[in-house]
N, C-alpha and C positions, 0 to 999 in steps of 0.2 A: 376703256375708262376715259371719261372726259377730262379736260384740263381743270375744270372747276373742282371735280371730285378729288383729283390728285392734290390740288392746292389745299383743299379742306383737310385731307389726311395728313399732309406735311406740316401745316402751319396753324390753321384756325381751329384746332381742337378746343372744345369748351373746357373751362376750369373744372367742371364736374367730372370730366374724364381724366384729367391730368393730376389732380391733387391726390387721388388714391395711389397713383404711381409714385409720387414724391414721398408719401408716408411709408409705402412699402419699402422703398429704397433706404429710407432712414432707419427703419426697423432692421432690415438686413445688414445695414452698415454697422449698427450697434452690436448685433449678434456676431458679425464677422470680426469686429474689433476685440470682443471678449475672447474669441477663439484665436486671435492674432493671425487671421487670414489676410493675405496681401490685397485682397479685393475690397477691404473696408474703406480705404481712401477713395477708390473709384465710386463706390456706392454712395458715400457721403456727398461727394461732389455732384453726382447725378441727382441726388435728392434735392440739393440746393438749386441746381439749374432748373429742374422741372418745377420746383416750388416757386421760383421767381416767375416762371411763365404762367403758372396757375394764378398767382397774385395779380399779374398784369391782366390776364384774361378776366378774372373776377372783377377787378376795378373797372375795366372797360365795359363789361356787361351791365354793371349796376350804376354806371354813370351815364348810360346811353339815353336815358329819358330826361336828363337835366339839360335843357336847352336855353334856360333863361339868360338873356344877355349875350348868347354865343354869337349871333349874327352881328350885333353891334360891335363886339370886340374884333370880329373878323374884318369889318369895314374900317375900324380904327387902324388895324395893322396895314390894310391896303393903302390908306392915306399916309400913314407914317413912312412906308417904304418908298414913297415918291422921292425921298431924300437919298435913296440908294443910287450909286453911280453905275448901275447896270440894268439890263433889260428887265422889265416886269415879268411876273409869272405868266401873265396873259400873253405877252409876246412869245415867251418860250413855248407855251402850249399851242399857240396858233402855228408856230413853225413846225412843231411835231405833228400836228394834225394833217400836214401835207402828205404824210405816209401813214395810212391807217395801220399797216402791219407793224410799224415801229411803235405806235401808241399801244397796240395790244401787247407787244413784247414788254413795254415798260409796265403795263398793268400786271403782267405775269410776274415780272421781277419784283415789283412792289409787294405783291401778295405772297410770294413763295420764298424769297431770299432772306427775309428779315430774321426769323428765329433760327432756321437751319444754319445760316452763316455763322451766327454766334455759337451755336452748339459745336459745329465743326472746329471753329477757332479754339474753343475751350478744350476740346479733346486734344487738338494739336499742342496747345500750350502745356497741358498737363503731362502729355507724353514726352515732349521734346525739351521743355524748359520748365521743369517742375519747380525750380527754385524761384522763378518769377510768378508762378501761378497764384499763390495766395494774395500778393499785392494787387494783381490785376483783377482777380475774382472779387476782392473786397471793393475795388473801385466800381466794377460793373454793378454790384449789389447796391451800393450807395447811389449810383447814377439812376438805376431803375426806380428805386424807392423815391428819390427826389423828383424825378419826372412824373411819377404817378401822383405825388402830392400836389404838384403844380397843376396837373391835368384835372384836378377836382374843380378848377374854374373852367367851364366850358368855353371853347373858342371854335367858331365854324371854320372849316377849311375853305379854300377858294371855290371848290366845286359846289359847295352848299351855301355860298354867300350870293344871294340873288342880286341882279341888276348890274353885275360887273362884266358879264360876257363870258364867264368860264363854262366849260363843258364838263359834265360829269362823265369822264371817259370810262371808268369801270362800268357804269350803268349802260352807257351807249354802245361801247365796243366790246366789253367783257375782257377777261373774266372779272366778276365782281364778288368780293367776299363779304360785302356788307349787306345786312338785311334792310328792308324798307324802313324808313324813319318811323320811330315809335315802337319798333319790335326789339326784343332782346337780341344781343349779339355784340360783336366788337363795336366799341364806342366810336362814333364818327365825329364827335365834338371834342375829342381829346387831342386836338391838333397841336397844342402848345404845351410843352416843347415836343419836338419830333423824336420819339424814341428810335425810329428808323435811322435817323442821322446820328443820334447818340451812340447806338451800338455799332454802326458802321465806322464811326470815328474812332472808338476805342479799339476796334479790330485793326484799323489801318495804323494808328499810332503805335500800338503794342507790337505788331509784326515788324514794323520798320525799326523800332528800338531794340527788340529782343533778338530777332533773327540776324544772322550774319550772311545769309545767302544773297547773292547778287540779284536774285529774282524777287527779293522781298518788296521792291518798290511797285511791283504789279498789283499789290493789294490796294494801292490808291485808286485803281480802276473801280474797285467795289464801292468805295466812298463816292467817287464821281458819278458812277452809274446810279447809286441810290439817291443822290441829291437830284440828278436829272429826272429820275422816275417820280419822286415825290412832288416835284414842282410841275412837270409836264402833265401829270395825270390830275393835277388840281387837288391833291390830297394834303398838301402843306404849303405854307408861306415860307419865304426865305427866312423870316424872323424865327420861325419854329426851329429851323435847323441851327441858326446862330445861337439861340438861347440854349439848345441842347449841348452845343459845343462849350458854351460858357459854364454850364452845370458840370460837364465832364472835367473841365480844367479845375474847377473848385473841388471836385471829388478826388482827383489826382493829388491836389495840394493837401487836402485834409488827410488822406490816407498816408501820404509821405510824412506829414508832420506828426501824426499819431504814432506811426511806426518808429520814427526817429526818437520820439519822446520815450517810448517803451524800451527801446534799445539802450537809451541812456540811463533809465531808471532801474533796469533789470539788475545790473551788477550791485547796486546799492541795497537791494532787497533780497537778492538770491543768497541762500545759505547752503553750502555743500556739506551735507551731513556725513559724507564719507571722507572729509578732510582730516587727516591724522593730527594736524596741528591744533585742532580745537581741544580745549581743555575739558576733561570729563567733569560731570557733576561731583561736587565734594562728597566724600564718603561720610556716612552717618557716624558720628562719634558715639562710642559705646558709653 
């Protein structure tokens, strides 16, 4: 089986194939909860994860034909980033192109590590640190929905911005998971912000903060490799990743603020009906 087929099976499943899985898991979770089976929580979370992926895939496919102003916005980012005190994306890509095998490896990583890494992380978090799972899961959901909303404004990635010298490495060296322009499939103009960087960032930050293993810092290699891959392959601008990190910080802050507010308000509204100190209703007078 070729690398492209494997990647397609692991990652680029269309939303038409995944949403029935999400619905089925949700129905099974409801039935399991009524029967008080311990698998109800796992099925509920699986339904949420697959549902988020289906929404992301649906949004990408239906935004794929919206190209108006995308190239102009990509050029604006290119000029704006000249103020950044580090090498341009073009410099990074030209350095990577000296080793074709390395570019192909980055193409594979970009295409195949995005969703599986998040799924593996959530399974680990649910299994090993369930007390932290709801907070991080809510943050990921807000991050994903926020990024999808911003991506409704099309922005061309470096490899699709003409006249700047970028190479479309997925198309030239493979593997490529994107269809030809104008065909349905993953959206190539939803570059801003980068959900690749957003998900890799939340994985790295969460593992470092939640885990107590001395090996937890190795997860930063995933974030660094993801950032290198999206830049060197021409799939994202630096700014795409920085905006995604900013959105993630805002989502973390909102989730924390909402959770704190709920915890403060809960005692004021909670009534324990089993409290023996509560006075009963007055008896009816004959």
